[in-house]
MDTraj code that builds the backbone (N, CA, C; nanometers):
import mdtraj as md
import numpy as np

residues = "MET THR GLN PRO GLN PRO ALA ALA ARG ALA LEU VAL GLU GLU ALA VAL ARG ARG SER LEU THR VAL ALA THR ALA GLU SER LEU THR GLY GLY ALA LEU ALA ALA ALA VAL VAL ASP VAL PRO GLY ALA SER ALA CYS PHE GLU GLY ALA VAL VAL SER TYR SER ASN ARG VAL LYS THR GLU VAL LEU GLY VAL PRO ALA ARG LEU LEU ALA GLU ARG GLY SER VAL ASP PRO ASP VAL ALA VAL ALA MET ALA GLU GLY ALA ARG ARG ARG LEU GLY THR ASP TRP ALA VAL SER THR THR GLY VAL ALA GLY PRO GLU PRO HIS ASP GLY LYS PRO VAL GLY THR VAL PHE LEU GLY VAL ALA GLY PRO ASP GLY SER ALA VAL HIS GLU LEU SER ALA ALA GLY ASP ARG ALA GLY ILE ARG ALA ALA ALA VAL ARG ALA ALA LEU GLU ARG LEU THR ALA ALA LEU ALA LEU PRO ALA ASN SER GLN".split()
xyz = np.array([
    [0.0847, -0.1172, 0.0000],
    [0.0000, 0.0000, 0.0000],
    [0.0895, 0.1238, 0.0000],
    [0.0490, 0.2236, -0.0755],
    [0.1229, 0.3481, -0.0816],
    [0.0564, 0.4521, 0.0076],
    [0.1228, 0.5642, 0.0230],
    [0.0641, 0.6756, 0.0974],
    [-0.0516, 0.7316, 0.0145],
    [-0.1706, 0.7480, 0.0732],
    [-0.2839, 0.8000, -0.0051],
    [-0.2566, 0.9392, -0.0617],
    [-0.3019, 0.9600, -0.1836],
    [-0.2918, 1.0917, -0.2460],
    [-0.3863, 1.1878, -0.1753],
    [-0.3462, 1.3137, -0.1602],
    [-0.4380, 1.4121, -0.1016],
    [-0.5704, 1.4213, -0.1784],
    [-0.5654, 1.4109, -0.3115],
    [-0.6882, 1.4198, -0.3908],
    [-0.7802, 1.3007, -0.3644],
    [-0.7230, 1.1830, -0.3434],
    [-0.8045, 1.0649, -0.3121],
    [-0.8642, 1.0777, -0.1731],
    [-0.7858, 1.1263, -0.0791],
    [-0.8360, 1.1469, 0.0572],
    [-0.9526, 1.2475, 0.0561],
    [-0.9374, 1.3546, -0.0205],
    [-1.0439, 1.4560, -0.0289],
    [-1.1719, 1.3960, -0.0873],
    [-1.1576, 1.3116, -0.1889],
    [-1.2747, 1.2471, -0.2486],
    [-1.3461, 1.1590, -0.1470],
    [-1.2725, 1.0736, -0.0794],
    [-1.3338, 0.9836, 0.0181],
    [-1.4003, 1.0640, 0.1297],
    [-1.3329, 1.1649, 0.1789],
    [-1.3910, 1.2472, 0.2859],
    [-1.5210, 1.3142, 0.2418],
    [-1.5226, 1.3681, 0.1206],
    [-1.6430, 1.4355, 0.0698],
    [-1.7565, 1.3361, 0.0480],
    [-1.7257, 1.2217, -0.0100],
    [-1.8296, 1.1209, -0.0340],
    [-1.8867, 1.0690, 0.0976],
    [-1.8011, 1.0414, 0.1939],
    [-1.8482, 0.9921, 0.3236],
    [-1.9305, 1.0997, 0.3943],
    [-1.8824, 1.2234, 0.3899],
    [-1.9542, 1.3341, 0.4546],
    [-2.0957, 1.3487, 0.3987],
    [-2.1103, 1.3251, 0.2698],
    [-2.2403, 1.3400, 0.2038],
    [-2.3167, 1.2080, 0.1925],
    [-2.2619, 1.1007, 0.2455],
    [-2.3237, 0.9671, 0.2378],
    [-2.3515, 0.9259, 0.0937],
    [-2.2514, 0.9437, 0.0073],
    [-2.2630, 0.9106, -0.1339],
    [-2.1710, 0.7951, -0.1688],
    [-2.2117, 0.7169, -0.2689],
    [-2.1290, 0.6085, -0.3179],
    [-2.0677, 0.6469, -0.4520],
    [-1.9470, 0.5943, -0.4773],
    [-1.8752, 0.6268, -0.6002],
    [-1.8167, 0.5007, -0.6635],
    [-1.7893, 0.5124, -0.7939],
    [-1.7276, 0.4039, -0.8695],
    [-1.6400, 0.4650, -0.9776],
    [-1.5558, 0.3813, -1.0373],
    [-1.4718, 0.4270, -1.1477],
    [-1.4870, 0.3339, -1.2682],
    [-1.4662, 0.3932, -1.3859],
    [-1.4588, 0.3183, -1.5116],
    [-1.3298, 0.3642, -1.5778],
    [-1.2373, 0.2728, -1.5971],
    [-1.1043, 0.3129, -1.6409],
    [-1.0604, 0.2417, -1.7673],
    [-0.9998, 0.3192, -1.8542],
    [-0.9310, 0.2638, -1.9693],
    [-0.7855, 0.3070, -1.9577],
    [-0.7579, 0.4306, -1.9861],
    [-0.6235, 0.4877, -1.9805],
    [-0.5491, 0.4555, -1.8512],
    [-0.6172, 0.4643, -1.7379],
    [-0.5515, 0.4504, -1.6084],
    [-0.5418, 0.3064, -1.5596],
    [-0.6061, 0.2132, -1.6257],
    [-0.5874, 0.0706, -1.6005],
    [-0.6014, 0.0243, -1.4568],
    [-0.6846, 0.0879, -1.3787],
    [-0.7052, 0.0480, -1.2396],
    [-0.6342, 0.1371, -1.1387],
    [-0.5475, 0.2259, -1.1851],
    [-0.4729, 0.3138, -1.0942],
    [-0.5646, 0.4092, -1.0193],
    [-0.6731, 0.4500, -1.0818],
    [-0.7681, 0.5397, -1.0160],
    [-0.8366, 0.4689, -0.8990],
    [-0.8843, 0.3486, -0.9230],
    [-0.9453, 0.2703, -0.8145],
    [-0.8442, 0.2434, -0.7048],
    [-0.7214, 0.2121, -0.7427],
    [-0.6167, 0.1862, -0.6433],
    [-0.5917, 0.3097, -0.5580],
    [-0.5936, 0.4274, -0.6182],
    [-0.5732, 0.5508, -0.5422],
    [-0.6844, 0.5696, -0.4393],
    [-0.8078, 0.5390, -0.4790],
    [-0.9201, 0.5534, -0.3855],
    [-0.9071, 0.4547, -0.2711],
    [-0.8799, 0.3289, -0.3006],
    [-0.8764, 0.2284, -0.1937],
    [-0.7514, 0.2375, -0.1074],
    [-0.6545, 0.3178, -0.1466],
    [-0.5408, 0.3446, -0.0592],
    [-0.5815, 0.4296, 0.0613],
    [-0.6972, 0.4946, 0.0537],
    [-0.7437, 0.5808, 0.1620],
    [-0.8159, 0.4961, 0.2666],
    [-0.7703, 0.4987, 0.3919],
    [-0.8429, 0.4269, 0.4968],
    [-0.9873, 0.4774, 0.5054],
    [-1.0807, 0.3847, 0.5118],
    [-1.2221, 0.4215, 0.5189],
    [-1.2912, 0.4311, 0.3848],
    [-1.2187, 0.4034, 0.2757],
    [-1.2780, 0.4118, 0.1420],
    [-1.3963, 0.3174, 0.1255],
    [-1.3986, 0.2089, 0.2013],
    [-1.5082, 0.1123, 0.1872],
    [-1.6432, 0.1723, 0.2248],
    [-1.6439, 0.2853, 0.2931],
    [-1.7696, 0.3510, 0.3287],
    [-1.8355, 0.4195, 0.2089],
    [-1.7606, 0.4374, 0.1000],
    [-1.8180, 0.5068, -0.0157],
    [-1.7862, 0.4422, -0.1498],
    [-1.6785, 0.3649, -0.1590],
    [-1.6338, 0.3120, -0.2883],
    [-1.6924, 0.1738, -0.3125],
    [-1.7690, 0.1618, -0.4210],
    [-1.8342, 0.0353, -0.4545],
    [-1.7486, -0.0542, -0.5424],
    [-1.6709, 0.0057, -0.6323],
    [-1.5895, -0.0765, -0.7200],
    [-1.5503, -0.0051, -0.8464],
    [-1.4901, -0.0821, -0.9377],
    [-1.4370, -0.0266, -1.0615],
    [-1.4529, -0.1258, -1.1749],
    [-1.4600, -0.0718, -1.2946],
    [-1.4539, -0.1526, -1.4159],
    [-1.3331, -0.1030, -1.4939],
    [-1.2357, -0.1913, -1.5130],
    [-1.1216, -0.1583, -1.5967],
    [-1.1548, -0.2099, -1.7353],
    [-1.1893, -0.1174, -1.8217],
    [-1.2370, -0.1530, -1.9563],
    [-1.1325, -0.1103, -2.0589],
    [-1.0223, -0.1792, -2.0582],
    [-0.9124, -0.1439, -2.1474],
    [-0.9472, -0.1721, -2.2935],
    [-1.0259, -0.2743, -2.3171],
    [-1.0649, -0.3066, -2.4550],
    [-1.2015, -0.2468, -2.4878],
    [-1.2242, -0.2251, -2.6159],
    [-1.3551, -0.1751, -2.6597],
    [-1.4647, -0.2779, -2.6340],
    [-1.4301, -0.4059, -2.6402],
    [-1.5294, -0.5092, -2.6132],
    [-1.5844, -0.4945, -2.4716],
    [-1.4987, -0.4719, -2.3750],
    [-1.5443, -0.4552, -2.2367],
    [-1.6208, -0.3237, -2.2211],
    [-1.5761, -0.2209, -2.2902],
    [-1.6507, -0.0946, -2.2854],
    [-1.7950, -0.1169, -2.3313],
    [-1.8107, -0.1940, -2.4361],
    [-1.9436, -0.2201, -2.4910],
    [-2.0223, -0.3201, -2.4073],
    [-1.9632, -0.4364, -2.3818],
    [-2.0370, -0.5449, -2.3157],
    [-2.0629, -0.5202, -2.1676],
    [-1.9720, -0.4557, -2.0987],
    [-1.9886, -0.4355, -1.9546],
    [-2.0452, -0.2973, -1.9227],
    [-1.9921, -0.1939, -1.9876],
    [-2.0347, -0.0583, -1.9549],
    [-2.1478, -0.0060, -2.0434],
    [-2.1750, -0.0747, -2.1521],
    [-2.2841, -0.0314, -2.2386],
    [-2.2498, 0.0839, -2.3308],
    [-2.1217, 0.1078, -2.3545],
    [-2.0824, 0.2110, -2.4510],
    [-2.1267, 0.1629, -2.5891],
    [-2.1995, 0.2452, -2.6637],
    [-2.2466, 0.2006, -2.7948],
    [-2.1318, 0.1607, -2.8885],
    [-2.1419, 0.0421, -2.9452],
    [-2.0391, -0.0078, -3.0365],
    [-2.0231, 0.0858, -3.1560],
    [-2.1332, 0.1437, -3.2004],
    [-2.1266, 0.2342, -3.3153],
    [-2.0440, 0.3589, -3.2823],
    [-2.0601, 0.4102, -3.1596],
    [-1.9823, 0.5262, -3.1157],
    [-1.8328, 0.4935, -3.1185],
    [-1.7975, 0.3791, -3.0663],
    [-1.6572, 0.3374, -3.0654],
    [-1.6046, 0.3171, -3.2077],
    [-1.6861, 0.2593, -3.2945],
    [-1.6441, 0.2352, -3.4323],
    [-1.6244, 0.3653, -3.5087],
    [-1.7119, 0.4622, -3.4839],
    [-1.7057, 0.5887, -3.5567],
    [-1.5996, 0.6840, -3.5037],
    [-1.5809, 0.6872, -3.3722],
    [-1.4927, 0.7886, -3.3130],
    [-1.3714, 0.7334, -3.2406],
    [-1.3725, 0.6054, -3.2091],
    [-1.2633, 0.5478, -3.1322],
    [-1.2877, 0.5651, -2.9832],
    [-1.1997, 0.5070, -2.9043],
    [-1.2191, 0.5072, -2.7596],
    [-1.1773, 0.6361, -2.6922],
    [-1.0967, 0.7168, -2.7586],
    [-1.0508, 0.8429, -2.7007],
    [-1.1425, 0.9534, -2.7502],
    [-1.2526, 0.9705, -2.6791],
    [-1.3589, 1.0597, -2.7243],
    [-1.4385, 1.1079, -2.6036],
    [-1.4833, 1.2329, -2.6032],
    [-1.5597, 1.2829, -2.4888],
    [-1.6902, 1.2062, -2.4654],
    [-1.7602, 1.1689, -2.5706],
    [-1.8859, 1.0957, -2.5527],
    [-1.8619, 0.9540, -2.5003],
    [-1.7490, 0.8959, -2.5354],
    [-1.7131, 0.7647, -2.4812],
    [-1.6861, 0.7780, -2.3314],
    [-1.6170, 0.8832, -2.2912],
    [-1.5897, 0.9053, -2.1486],
    [-1.7192, 0.9175, -2.0695],
    [-1.8147, 0.9912, -2.1225],
    [-1.9439, 1.0062, -2.0548],
    [-2.0164, 0.8725, -2.0483],
    [-2.0203, 0.8004, -2.1596],
    [-2.0885, 0.6705, -2.1623],
    [-2.0243, 0.5721, -2.0651],
    [-1.8926, 0.5773, -2.0521],
    [-1.8243, 0.4898, -1.9562],
    [-1.8655, 0.5223, -1.8133],
    [-1.8665, 0.6509, -1.7793],
    [-1.9048, 0.6915, -1.6430],
    [-2.0498, 0.6546, -1.6149],
    [-2.1374, 0.6808, -1.7104],
    [-2.2786, 0.6463, -1.6917],
    [-2.2958, 0.4953, -1.6783],
    [-2.2213, 0.4194, -1.7577],
    [-2.2293, 0.2743, -1.7502],
    [-2.1809, 0.2206, -1.6163],
    [-2.0729, 0.2765, -1.5640],
    [-2.0224, 0.2323, -1.4334],
    [-2.1220, 0.2672, -1.3234],
    [-2.1781, 0.3856, -1.3316],
    [-2.2760, 0.4277, -1.2304],
    [-2.3960, 0.3325, -1.2308],
    [-2.4437, 0.3031, -1.3494],
    [-2.5596, 0.2147, -1.3639],
    [-2.5245, 0.0714, -1.3223],
    [-2.4140, 0.0203, -1.3747],
    [-2.3755, -0.1187, -1.3518],
    [-2.3415, -0.1473, -1.2052],
    [-2.2774, -0.0496, -1.1392],
    [-2.2346, -0.0694, -1.0012],
    [-2.3314, -0.0084, -0.8998],
    [-2.4362, 0.0572, -0.9482],
    [-2.5412, 0.1081, -0.8609],
    [-2.4954, 0.2172, -0.7653],
    [-2.4149, 0.3107, -0.8154],
    [-2.3625, 0.4163, -0.7299],
    [-2.4291, 0.5505, -0.7563],
    [-2.4079, 0.6416, -0.6631],
    [-2.4571, 0.7788, -0.6806],
    [-2.3768, 0.8510, -0.7881],
    [-2.2458, 0.8270, -0.7896],
    [-2.1549, 0.8965, -0.8803],
    [-2.0533, 0.7987, -0.9387],
    [-2.0041, 0.8325, -1.0579],
    [-1.8934, 0.7570, -1.1182],
    [-1.8081, 0.8515, -1.2010],
    [-1.6829, 0.8151, -1.2144],
    [-1.5892, 0.8911, -1.2969],
    [-1.5181, 0.7940, -1.3899],
    [-1.4871, 0.8402, -1.5106],
    [-1.4188, 0.7551, -1.6071],
    [-1.2949, 0.8243, -1.6618],
    [-1.2034, 0.7413, -1.7131],
    [-1.0826, 0.7920, -1.7776],
    [-1.0620, 0.7216, -1.9107],
    [-1.0355, 0.7994, -2.0141],
    [-0.9951, 0.7444, -2.1428],
    [-0.8996, 0.8450, -2.2057],
    [-0.8010, 0.7959, -2.2785],
    [-0.7045, 0.8882, -2.3363],
    [-0.5865, 0.8170, -2.3982],
    [-0.4842, 0.8970, -2.4266],
    [-0.3645, 0.8477, -2.4944],
    [-0.2430, 0.8742, -2.4056],
    [-0.1847, 0.7673, -2.3522],
    [-0.0657, 0.7811, -2.2688],
    [0.0636, 0.7678, -2.3503],
    [0.0520, 0.7206, -2.4725],
    [0.1694, 0.7102, -2.5564],
    [0.2328, 0.5723, -2.5498],
    [0.3369, 0.5536, -2.6194],
    [0.4213, 0.6570, -2.6775],
    [0.3733, 0.7097, -2.8134],
    [0.2735, 0.6460, -2.8739],
    [0.2238, 0.6869, -3.0063],
    [0.0830, 0.7426, -2.9950],
    [0.0417, 0.8270, -3.0909],
    [-0.0986, 0.8724, -3.0943],
    [-0.1920, 0.7521, -3.1077],
    [-0.3197, 0.7722, -3.0719],
    [-0.4192, 0.6651, -3.0778],
    [-0.5520, 0.7252, -3.1225],
    [-0.6221, 0.6562, -3.2084],
    [-0.7527, 0.7030, -3.2585],
    [-0.7445, 0.8455, -3.3141],
    [-0.6295, 0.8799, -3.3714],
    [-0.6126, 1.0127, -3.4288],
    [-0.5914, 1.1232, -3.3266],
    [-0.5745, 1.0859, -3.2007],
    [-0.5551, 1.1853, -3.0941],
    [-0.4083, 1.1838, -3.0513],
    [-0.3544, 1.3014, -3.0218],
    [-0.2137, 1.3074, -2.9806],
    [-0.1917, 1.2543, -2.8390],
    [-0.0696, 1.2141, -2.8134],
    [-0.0305, 1.1705, -2.6800],
    [-0.0598, 1.2835, -2.5811],
    [-0.1179, 1.2472, -2.4674],
    [-0.1517, 1.3448, -2.3644],
    [-0.2971, 1.3877, -2.3656],
    [-0.3728, 1.3473, -2.4677],
    [-0.5163, 1.3782, -2.4722],
    [-0.5881, 1.2870, -2.3747],
    [-0.6651, 1.3457, -2.2841],
    [-0.7380, 1.2694, -2.1830],
    [-0.8794, 1.3249, -2.1727],
    [-0.9769, 1.2350, -2.1637],
    [-1.1154, 1.2734, -2.1371],
    [-1.1606, 1.2055, -2.0098],
    [-1.2235, 1.2829, -1.9231],
    [-1.2774, 1.2338, -1.7965],
    [-1.4280, 1.2518, -1.7999],
    [-1.5014, 1.1465, -1.7743],
    [-1.6464, 1.1551, -1.7651],
    [-1.6867, 1.1520, -1.6185],
    [-1.7837, 1.2332, -1.5830],
    [-1.8376, 1.2333, -1.4476],
    [-1.9885, 1.2192, -1.4596],
    [-2.0450, 1.1166, -1.3958],
    [-2.1894, 1.0915, -1.4015],
    [-2.2449, 1.0907, -1.2600],
    [-2.3545, 1.1622, -1.2436],
    [-2.4191, 1.1696, -1.1131],
    [-2.5690, 1.1684, -1.1265],
    [-2.6387, 1.1878, -1.0166],
    [-2.7846, 1.1786, -1.0183],
    [-2.8533, 1.2844, -1.1041],
    [-2.7855, 1.3940, -1.1309],
    [-2.8469, 1.5019, -1.2089],
    [-2.7908, 1.5151, -1.3490],
    [-2.7154, 1.4151, -1.3937],
    [-2.6620, 1.4204, -1.5284],
    [-2.5140, 1.3917, -1.5335],
    [-2.4572, 1.4199, -1.6489],
    [-2.3168, 1.3867, -1.6741],
    [-2.2428, 1.5054, -1.7331],
    [-2.1115, 1.5018, -1.7184],
    [-2.0254, 1.6050, -1.7752],
    [-1.8972, 1.5393, -1.8228],
    [-1.8287, 1.6085, -1.9108],
    [-1.7000, 1.5603, -1.9591],
    [-1.5982, 1.6716, -1.9427],
    [-1.4761, 1.6326, -1.9141],
    [-1.3670, 1.7273, -1.8967],
    [-1.2496, 1.6789, -1.9799],
    [-1.1860, 1.7711, -2.0505],
    [-1.0695, 1.7370, -2.1307],
    [-0.9441, 1.7845, -2.0597],
    [-0.8424, 1.7040, -2.0678],
    [-0.7140, 1.7339, -2.0067],
    [-0.6071, 1.7128, -2.1122],
    [-0.5141, 1.8050, -2.1213],
    [-0.3961, 1.7868, -2.2054],
    [-0.2789, 1.7679, -2.1114],
    [-0.2327, 1.6462, -2.0997],
    [-0.1264, 1.6130, -2.0053],
    [0.0064, 1.6011, -2.0777],
    [0.1105, 1.6448, -2.0121],
    [0.2445, 1.6363, -2.0688],
    [0.3247, 1.5309, -1.9933],
    [0.4298, 1.4854, -2.0573],
    [0.5192, 1.3927, -1.9904],
    [0.5204, 1.2565, -2.0564],
    [0.5805, 1.1625, -1.9845],
    [0.5875, 1.0260, -2.0342],
    [0.4588, 0.9517, -1.9996],
    [0.4540, 0.8267, -2.0368],
    [0.3339, 0.7442, -2.0160],
    [0.2901, 0.7436, -1.8697],
    [0.3826, 0.7207, -1.7783],
    [0.3485, 0.7176, -1.6358],
    [0.3001, 0.8542, -1.5875],
    [0.3636, 0.9596, -1.6342],
    [0.3234, 1.0944, -1.5928],
    [0.1851, 1.1318, -1.6421],
    [0.1524, 1.0931, -1.7648],
    [0.0196, 1.1217, -1.8206],
    [-0.0870, 1.0451, -1.7431],
    [-0.0606, 0.9194, -1.7137],
    [-0.1570, 0.8385, -1.6381],
    [-0.1751, 0.8945, -1.4966],
    [-0.0661, 0.9360, -1.4333],
    [-0.0752, 0.9942, -1.2983],
    [-0.1543, 1.1246, -1.3007],
    [-0.1326, 1.2065, -1.4031],
    [-0.2076, 1.3315, -1.4155],
    [-0.3566, 1.3033, -1.4345],
    [-0.3887, 1.1994, -1.5110],
    [-0.5286, 1.1629, -1.5326],
    [-0.5937, 1.1158, -1.4027],
    [-0.5233, 1.0374, -1.3235],
    [-0.5767, 0.9916, -1.1946],
    [-0.6059, 1.1119, -1.1051],
    [-0.5087, 1.1989, -1.0922],
    [-0.5243, 1.3170, -1.0065],
    [-0.6413, 1.4036, -1.0539],
    [-0.6488, 1.4294, -1.1832],
    [-0.7558, 1.5131, -1.2372],
    [-0.8928, 1.4477, -1.2178],
    [-0.9013, 1.3168, -1.2369],
    [-1.0290, 1.2466, -1.2181],
    [-1.0751, 1.2570, -1.0725],
    [-0.9827, 1.2378, -0.9804],
    [-1.0167, 1.2505, -0.8377],
    [-1.0657, 1.3913, -0.8064],
    [-0.9958, 1.4901, -0.8575],
    [-1.0335, 1.6297, -0.8316],
    [-1.1677, 1.6650, -0.8939],
    [-1.1917, 1.6198, -1.0163],
    [-1.3192, 1.6498, -1.0841],
    [-1.4369, 1.5838, -1.0139],
    [-1.4195, 1.4591, -0.9717],
    [-1.5284, 1.3915, -0.9023],
    [-1.5541, 1.4565, -0.7673],
    [-1.4503, 1.4913, -0.6953],
    [-1.4678, 1.5584, -0.5662],
    [-1.5410, 1.6898, -0.5835],
    [-1.5029, 1.7678, -0.6837],
    [-1.5697, 1.8957, -0.7096],
    [-1.7169, 1.8745, -0.7428],
    [-1.7472, 1.7716, -0.8220],
    [-1.8875, 1.7429, -0.8561],
    [-1.9684, 1.7051, -0.7324],
    [-1.9110, 1.6262, -0.6444],
    [-1.9812, 1.5862, -0.5220],
    [-2.0116, 1.7068, -0.4341],
    [-1.9235, 1.8048, -0.4358],
    [-1.9379, 1.9217, -0.3490],
    [-2.0395, 2.0223, -0.4011],
    [-2.0793, 2.0100, -0.5274],
    [-2.1759, 2.1054, -0.5842],
    [-2.3157, 2.0807, -0.5291],
    [-2.3934, 2.1878, -0.5148],
    [-2.5354, 2.1675, -0.4785],
    [-2.6058, 2.0911, -0.5911],
    [-2.7137, 2.0228, -0.5586],
    [-2.7897, 1.9465, -0.6582],
    [-2.8271, 2.0349, -0.7762],
    [-2.8280, 1.9747, -0.8955],
    [-2.8673, 2.0395, -1.0207],
    [-2.7737, 2.1476, -1.0676],
    [-2.6501, 2.1513, -1.0200],
    [-2.5591, 2.2559, -1.0700],
    [-2.4303, 2.1986, -1.1256],
    [-2.4322, 2.0716, -1.1585],
    [-2.3127, 2.0088, -1.2144],
    [-2.2848, 2.0739, -1.3455],
])
top = md.Topology()
chain = top.add_chain()
for i, resn in enumerate(residues, 1):
    res = top.add_residue(resn, chain, resSeq=i)
    for name in ("N", "CA", "C"):
        top.add_atom(name, md.element.get_by_symbol(name[0]), res)
traj = md.Trajectory(xyz[None], top)
């Protein structure tokens, strides 16, 4: 176990304070986002689980991302990020979910440059997508995506209802 990230600790504290449950749907981060959350003592009070959907087949079959969307736009797409978050929320029965999809490199993917990241956030009042342009090597881009996903989900939890 590693030392919990401040952003993960903030997420768990906010979710527990509000009695909310959370989940993750990950492609780019390959489980690192879920690992960051469960590194926080007490995460079991709010964290239901994760779907690591590295392949498009899992995105479609488990998370319900439309196959046509993936075929037309590829996996690195804002609408795919939203569909992943919504699918995780629905599949895992949580109040909120966050997703990660993007290009960590070393080569571009789906016509998107290295460092392109999309984060989906789904909650009871709808969904949002956030784009991140991360710099660095593969590990640095993935770490930036984890941190940004934690921060975006925490910010969404802290908003009053209907203002996401």
